[in-house]
KOLKOL-274380 format. One line per 3 residues: number of its first residue (from 1); their letters; for each residue z, x, y of N, C-alpha, C. Coordinates in steps of 0.05 Angstrom, whole numbers, plus 5000, padded with zeros to 4 digits. Example, Ala and Ser with C-alpha at 12.3 -4.5 7.8 and 13.67 -1.06 7.14 Angstrom:
BEGIN
1 = as = 5156,5264,4886,5156,5246,4910,5156,5264,4934; 5142,5257,4955,5143,5273,4979,5157,5258,5001
//
This chain:
BEGIN
1 = mak = 5000,5016,4976,5000,5000,5000,5000,5017,5025; 5017,5037,5026,5019,5054,5050,4993,5070,5054; 4980,5078,5033,4956,5094,5036,4934,5077,5050
4 = kvv = 4933,5052,5044,4913,5035,5057,4919,5032,5087; 4944,5029,5094,4951,5026,5122,4944,5051,5138; 4951,5074,5127,4945,5099,5141,4915,5103,5143
7 = atl = 4900,5097,5123,4871,5100,5124,4859,5081,5145; 4869,5057,5147,4859,5038,5166,4865,5047,5195; 4888,5059,5199,4895,5068,5226,4878,5092,5236
10 = ktd = 4866,5106,5217,4850,5129,5224,4821,5122,5232; 4813,5097,5228,4786,5089,5235,4784,5084,5265; 4760,5081,5275,4756,5076,5304,4769,5050,5313
13 = tgk = 4769,5029,5297,4781,5004,5305,4811,5005,5304; 4822,5023,5288,4851,5026,5285,4864,5045,5304; 4849,5058,5322,4860,5078,5340,4879,5065,5360
16 = gfa = 4877,5039,5365,4894,5026,5385,4921,5017,5373; 4926,5024,5348,4951,5015,5335,4967,5038,5325; 4993,5034,5322,5011,5054,5312,5030,5042,5292
19 = kvi = 5036,5058,5271,5056,5049,5252,5083,5061,5260; 5102,5043,5265,5128,5052,5275,5150,5045,5254; 5169,5062,5252,5191,5059,5233,5217,5060,5249
22 = rmn = 5233,5039,5247,5259,5038,5261,5282,5039,5241; 5302,5055,5247,5326,5057,5230,5348,5040,5241; 5359,5023,5225,5381,5005,5233,5405,5010,5216
25 = ksd = 5428,5010,5229,5453,5014,5214,5467,4987,5211; 5474,4981,5186,5488,4956,5181,5517,4958,5190; 5526,4937,5205,5554,4937,5214,5573,4932,5191
28 = ktg = 5563,4917,5171,5580,4909,5148,5586,4932,5129; 5565,4946,5121,5568,4967,5100,5566,4995,5111; 5553,4998,5135,5549,5025,5146,5524,5038,5135
31 = ayt = 5510,5025,5117,5485,5036,5106,5462,5033,5126; 5443,5050,5123,5419,5049,5140,5396,5035,5126; 5382,5019,5141,5358,5006,5131,5335,5014,5150
34 = fse = 5311,5012,5139,5287,5020,5155,5268,4996,5156; 5258,4991,5180,5238,4970,5183,5212,4982,5194; 5190,4975,5181,5164,4986,5189,5147,4964,5201
37 = dii = 5133,4970,5223,5116,4951,5236,5091,4966,5245; 5069,4951,5249,5045,4962,5260,5041,4947,5287; 5041,4962,5309,5039,4949,5335,5018,4964,5352
40 = asd = 5011,4952,5374,4992,4965,5392,5004,4990,5404; 4987,5011,5408,4997,5037,5418,5011,5035,5445; 5002,5017,5462,5014,5015,5488,5041,5000,5488
43 = kvk = 5049,4988,5466,5074,4974,5464,5096,4990,5450; 5091,5015,5443,5110,5031,5427,5136,5035,5442; 5135,5042,5467,5159,5047,5483,5176,5022,5485
46 = eyf = 5162,4999,5489,5177,4974,5491,5190,4967,5465; 5177,4973,5442,5188,4967,5416,5214,4982,5411; 5215,5008,5419,5239,5024,5414,5260,5019,5435
49 = skk = 5253,5009,5459,5273,5004,5479,5290,4980,5474; 5279,4960,5460,5295,4936,5454,5310,4940,5428; 5332,4925,5425,5348,4928,5400,5347,4904,5383
//
């Protein structure tokens, strides 16, 4: 699955998108979880600035 996403992002039509991974810490257990999203390149800073 991940290989297809990475290959798609390297094409000309995929240049405007970025795959971002955010690390979240659980308040209950203290364990870390990771969430992956594909968003427009110009929205990356906004994505990481919000919680």
